[in-house]
N, C-alpha and C positions, 0 to 999 in steps of 0.2 A: 564797634558792633560786639557784643558779650552774649553769648549764647552757649550756656552751660559750663561756664567758667573759661572760655575760650576767649582770648584777645586777640584781633585780627589787626594788625598795624600798617601793612603795606599790600600791594598788588600781588606779590608773590605769594603770601601767606593766605591771602584770599584764594588763589587759583588752587593752591595745595588743599585747603579746606572742601574746595568744591569737589575736586577729584576723590577725597576721602569719602565725603557724603554721597557722591555719585556710585562708589564702590560699594559702600555700606548698603543702599538701595537696591542694587543688583544683587547683593547677597540675600537680602530680605525678601526679595521677589522671587528668588530660586526656591528658599525655604518654604515661603506660601504656595508656590507652584507644586512642590513635592508633597505638602500637606495635603492639598485639595486632591491631587492624584490619589494619595492614599485612602482619602475618605471616599472618593468615588469609586475606588476598587474596593474597599470593603463594605460598600451598599451594594456590590453586584451580588444578583442570586445565588450564584455558585458559590462565592465566598460566604455568604450568609448560610448556607446550607452546611457548608464546611466546618465553620464556626459552631454550628449547633451539633453537629456530629462529633466534634471534638469535645465539646462539653459533655455528651453523653458518653464517650468513650474513656474519659476518666473516671467513670463510676462503672464499676464490672457488672453491676446487675442491671444498670440500665443498658449497657452494651448488648448483653445477652437479649434484654426484652427488644431492643433495637433490632436485632439479628432476626430473632423469631417474628416480629412484625412484618420485616421486610420480605422474609421467606414466605410468610403467609399470603402477603399482597402478591408476590410473584406467582406463587401456586395459583390463588384464585384468578388472576389475569390469564394464566396459561390455559387452566381448565375452560374458563370464558372463551376464549380465544379457539380452542379445539372443538369446543361443543356449543358454542353460539354461533350467530352468523354476523360475519363483519364485525366483531366487537373491536372498535379502536381504543386505544390508550388513552384519549381525551374523553370518551364516553363512559370507560371503565372507571377513570378516577372521577369523574362527575357522578355516578352511580354511587361510589363509595363514601364521597363526600355528603351528599344528601343522606345516605344510610347513617352514616355516623353523625350527622345533625339530628337526624329523627331520633335516634336512640338517645343522644343527650337530652332533648327535650323530653322524651318519653320518661326517661329516667329521672331526671331534676325538677321537671316542672308538670308532672302529671296530675296534681291537685288544680292547676289552672286549666287544663284540657278538660278535666273532669267537670270544674265549675261552668265551663264555656259550654260542654254538651248539654248540662243541665239547664242552663239559660236558655239554649236554643229549643230544647223540649217543651219548656214552660211556653217560649214564644210561639210555637206552633200550635199547642193545646190551646192557648188563648185566643189566637186566630181562627181555630175550628169552632172554639165555642162561641165566639162573636159572629161569624158567618152563618147565616141563615140556610137551614137544611132543605 
């Protein structure tokens, strides 16, 4: 039996080789399990957030911007909680995300919105012109 340059000539050598391979297999399984645990741990939302914050914290300007954003969001939430009726964190974050998405679309794709509005106006003008009065 010749595997990777090892020649086994008797029963004792065979059992010795089996024990070595079993130990090697167990060590490799432990390494794989540890690597899988590390990957799962790194994919946890709290770790992702921590990694993002660490990347921002390396940049001093980014850190200041992140602090200002956090303070403004906290202030807005507290004001909404004080003066609003039953504002939950979930509804606050939802409205914030919708507001940010709307601002993004308005700032970056206003030409598409304008074209869509003109097409709607033309459609309604054509439908009025085609309908007998």
